[in-house]
C-alpha positions as CSV (number, residue, x, y, z in Angstrom):
1,M,96.8,76.3,90.9
2,R,99.4,77.6,93.4
3,S,101.4,79.2,90.6
4,L,98.3,81.1,89.5
5,R,97.6,82.2,93.0
6,L,101.2,83.4,93.3
7,A,100.9,85.1,90.0
8,G,97.7,86.8,91.2
9,L,99.5,88.0,94.3
10,A,102.5,89.2,92.3
11,I,100.1,91.2,90.0
12,A,98.3,92.8,93.0
13,L,101.6,93.8,94.6
14,S,102.9,95.2,91.5
15,L,99.7,97.2,90.9
16,A,99.8,98.4,94.5
17,A,103.4,99.7,93.9
18,A,102.2,101.4,90.9
19,G,99.5,103.2,92.9
20,C,102.0,104.9,95.0
21,G,102.2,108.7,94.3
22,D,100.5,111.9,94.7
23,D,98.2,111.7,91.7
24,V,95.1,109.5,92.0
25,Q,95.0,107.1,89.1
26,T,91.6,106.6,87.5
27,D,92.4,104.4,84.6
28,Y,94.6,101.7,83.3
29,S,98.1,102.7,82.1
30,T,100.9,101.5,80.2
31,Q,102.8,101.2,83.5
32,N,100.0,99.0,84.8
33,R,100.4,96.8,81.7
34,G,104.1,96.5,82.2
35,E,103.9,95.7,85.8
36,F,101.1,93.3,85.3
37,F,103.1,91.3,82.6
38,A,106.3,91.3,84.8
39,A,104.4,89.9,87.8
40,C,102.1,87.7,85.8
41,T,104.9,85.8,84.0
42,A,107.5,85.7,86.9
43,P,106.4,82.6,88.6
44,L,105.6,80.3,85.8
45,S,107.9,78.5,83.4
46,D,106.2,78.4,79.9
47,R,106.8,82.0,79.1
48,T,105.0,82.0,75.8
49,L,101.8,80.4,77.1
50,V,101.9,82.6,80.3
51,T,102.3,85.7,78.3
52,R,99.2,84.8,76.1
53,I,97.2,84.1,79.3
54,C,98.3,87.3,81.0
55,S,97.6,89.3,77.9
56,C,94.2,87.8,77.7
57,V,93.5,88.5,81.4
58,F,94.7,92.0,81.4
59,E,93.1,93.0,78.1
60,T,89.7,91.3,79.0
61,S,89.8,93.0,82.5
62,Q,90.5,96.3,80.8
63,K,87.4,95.9,78.7
64,E,85.0,94.4,81.2
65,I,86.1,95.6,84.7
66,P,86.1,99.2,85.6
67,Y,89.4,100.4,86.9
68,E,87.9,101.1,90.4
69,R,86.8,97.4,90.7
70,F,90.3,96.3,89.5
71,V,91.7,98.3,92.4
72,E,89.3,96.6,94.7
73,I,90.3,93.2,93.6
74,E,93.9,94.2,93.9
75,N,93.3,95.4,97.5
76,A,91.4,92.1,98.4
77,I,94.2,90.0,97.2
78,I,96.8,92.0,99.1
79,A,94.7,91.9,102.4
80,D,94.2,88.1,102.2
81,P,96.4,86.3,99.6
82,A,94.7,82.9,100.7
83,S,91.3,83.9,99.8
84,P,89.4,82.8,96.7
85,L,89.7,85.3,93.8
86,P,86.5,87.3,93.4
87,P,84.3,85.8,90.8
88,D,84.6,88.4,88.2
89,I,88.3,88.1,87.9
90,A,88.2,84.3,88.5
91,E,86.0,84.0,85.5
92,I,88.0,85.9,83.2
93,M,91.2,84.0,84.3
94,A,89.5,80.7,83.8
95,T,88.3,81.6,80.4
96,C,91.7,82.9,79.3
97,I,93.5,79.8,80.6
98,L,91.0,77.6,78.7
99,D,91.2,79.6,75.5
100,E,94.9,80.3,75.4
101,A,96.0,76.8,76.6
102,E,93.4,75.4,74.1
103,L,91.9,73.1,76.6
């Protein structure tokens, strides 16, 4: 669970870095995807499984969570990394872990 928390924090930090700049981003981008995968897979050892889980989380989030909410989640994780994940993203993560790990 600590690894998933670290992955969540790494994801949030990568998204925060991607958000720096003059233009206001209003939708998911290829850069978001690349940085998400880099951060999501970094702290865990089974790269194949982790990549499948991260892909599921990103793609499901993209479909189900408006970008503005995704940014709110990111900011909440940055502000308090020890706090529980918001229910909307926690549910997506749990579902993806169960599905991809075939639990």
